[in-house]
C-alpha positions in Angstrom: -128.8 51.0 95.3 -129.3 53.6 98.0 -132.6 55.4 98.7 -131.3 58.8 97.4 -130.3 57.2 94.1 -133.7 55.6 93.7 -135.4 58.8 94.6 -133.3 60.7 92.1 -134.2 58.3 89.3 -137.9 58.5 90.2 -138.0 62.3 90.3 -136.0 62.5 87.1 -138.4 60.1 85.4 -141.4 62.0 86.7 -140.2 65.3 85.5 -139.3 64.2 82.0 -142.3 62.0 81.6 -144.5 65.0 82.5 -142.7 67.1 79.9 -143.0 64.6 77.1 -146.6 63.7 77.9 -147.6 67.3 77.7 -145.7 67.7 74.4 -147.3 64.6 73.0 -150.9 65.7 74.0 -150.4 69.1 72.3 -148.7 67.5 69.3 -151.7 65.2 68.8 -153.9 68.3 68.8 -151.9 69.7 65.9 -149.9 72.1 68.0 -146.2 72.5 67.2 -144.7 72.5 70.7 -141.0 72.5 69.9 -140.3 76.1 68.9 -136.6 76.1 70.1 -134.4 77.6 67.4 -137.2 77.6 64.7 -139.2 80.3 63.1 -138.7 84.0 62.4 -136.5 85.1 65.3 -133.4 87.2 65.7 -130.0 85.5 65.4 -129.4 86.0 69.1 -132.7 84.4 70.1 -132.1 81.4 67.7 -128.6 80.8 69.1 -129.8 80.9 72.7 -132.6 78.5 71.9 -130.4 76.1 70.0 -127.8 76.1 72.8 -130.5 75.7 75.4 -132.1 72.8 73.5 -128.7 71.0 73.2 -127.7 71.5 76.8 -131.1 70.3 78.2 -130.6 67.0 76.2 -127.0 66.6 77.5 -128.1 67.2 81.1 -130.1 64.0 81.2 -127.2 61.6 80.8 -125.2 63.8 83.3 -128.1 63.4 85.8 -128.3 59.7 85.2 -124.5 59.3 85.4 -124.7 61.1 88.7 -127.5 58.9 90.0 -125.4 55.8 89.3 -122.2 57.5 90.6 -120.5 57.0 87.3 -119.1 60.4 86.7 -115.5 61.4 87.6 -115.2 63.7 90.6 -118.6 62.5 91.9 -119.1 62.8 95.7 -121.7 61.6 98.1 -123.8 64.3 99.7 -124.4 64.5 103.5 -127.9 63.3 104.5 -129.2 66.8 105.3 -128.2 68.1 101.8 -129.9 65.0 100.2 -133.1 65.8 102.2 -133.0 69.5 101.2 -132.3 68.4 97.6 -135.2 66.0 97.6 -137.6 68.7 98.9 -136.3 71.3 96.3 -136.5 68.8 93.4 -140.1 67.9 94.4 -141.0 71.6 94.6 -139.5 72.2 91.2 -141.3 69.3 89.6 -144.7 70.4 91.1 -144.0 74.0 89.9 -143.1 72.8 86.4 -146.2 70.6 86.1 -148.4 73.3 87.4 -147.0 75.8 84.9 -147.6 73.4 82.0 -151.1 72.6 83.1 -152.0 76.3 83.6 -150.6 77.2 80.1 -152.9 74.6 78.5 -152.8 74.8 74.7 -150.5 77.9 74.9 -147.6 76.0 76.3 -144.5 75.9 74.0 -140.8 75.1 74.3 -139.3 78.3 72.9 -140.7 81.5 71.6 -143.7 80.9 69.4 -142.9 83.5 66.8 -145.9 84.5 64.7 -148.2 82.0 66.5 -151.3 83.0 68.3 -151.1 82.0 72.0 -153.0 83.3 75.0 -151.5 85.6 77.6 -151.6 83.5 80.8 -151.5 85.3 84.1 -153.7 83.2 86.4 -152.9 80.2 88.5 -149.2 79.8 89.3 -148.5 82.7 86.9 -149.9 85.0 89.5 -146.8 84.4 91.7 -144.2 83.9 89.0 -143.8 85.1 85.5 -141.7 82.1 84.7 -142.9 79.2 86.8 -141.8 76.5 84.2 -138.2 77.9 84.2 -138.4 78.2 88.0 -139.5 74.6 88.1 -136.6 73.5 85.9 -134.1 75.5 88.0 -135.4 74.0 91.3 -135.5 70.5 89.9 -131.9 70.8 88.6 -130.5 72.4 91.8 -132.3 69.8 93.9 -130.9 66.9 91.9 -127.4 68.5 92.2 -127.7 68.7 96.0 -128.6 65.0 96.1 -126.0 64.0 93.6 -123.1 66.5 93.8 -120.1 66.4 91.5 -118.0 68.9 89.5 -119.3 67.9 86.1 -122.9 68.0 87.3 -122.4 71.4 89.0 -120.8 72.9 85.9 -123.6 71.6 83.7 -126.3 72.9 86.0 -124.7 76.4 86.3 -124.5 76.6 82.5 -128.1 75.4 81.9 -129.6 77.7 84.6 -127.7 80.6 82.9 -129.1 79.7 79.5 -132.6 79.5 81.0 -132.2 83.1 82.3 -131.0 84.3 78.9 -134.1 82.6 77.3 -136.3 84.3 79.8 -134.9 87.7 78.8 -135.6 86.9 75.1 -139.1 85.7 75.9 -139.8 88.9 77.8 -138.9 91.0 74.8 -141.2 88.9 72.6 -144.1 89.1 75.1 -143.8 92.9 75.2 -144.0 93.0 71.4 -146.9 90.7 71.4 -149.0 91.9 74.3 -147.7 95.4 74.9 -149.0 97.4 77.9 -150.9 94.3 79.3 -147.6 92.5 79.6 -145.8 95.6 80.9 -148.4 95.9 83.7 -148.1 92.2 84.5 -144.3 92.5 84.6 -144.5 95.3 87.1 -146.8 93.4 89.4 -145.4 89.8 89.2 -141.8 88.8 89.9 -139.7 87.1 87.2 -139.1 84.1 89.4 -140.7 84.2 92.8 -141.2 86.7 95.7 -138.1 89.0 95.5 -136.5 88.0 92.1 
């Protein structure tokens, strides 16, 4: 097995273990973490969340298939792209973990309709309104650069699009929940990072 395959498996494991450990810790505290497609939400929001939930589960076997070079139309990336991909996937993982830690007990997967959560705007949330989604995007794109392939690329484009649609739904929910405080934060902090 080549170094880039080993690295990919290690960073994939790190990312998902961090996600599930945080979910487990909160669940043990009696907090319902998985809000994807549940609760009193509009039909559009529920559909987006259910599709996003499904596609994020299907992306894992695609990533693993890419790591083991099992997928059709799989190619090997040049060394410089593998190095860039490794750096991007590390940044994404760090960004995602920092977002989860900063959110503390308020972290949820999906819109927590009707639940009382804190409005977090400190830490990594000072530079991005959506650092967890940014982390996911960077992680996925980084892995794609290391392990390119048509199926992998299509899946990543789809999931990144679904994340963006989820962000738009969450923004509506946060305006309803926090009003002018969120509007002010939204005007001062970029959706993703720096210029976006």
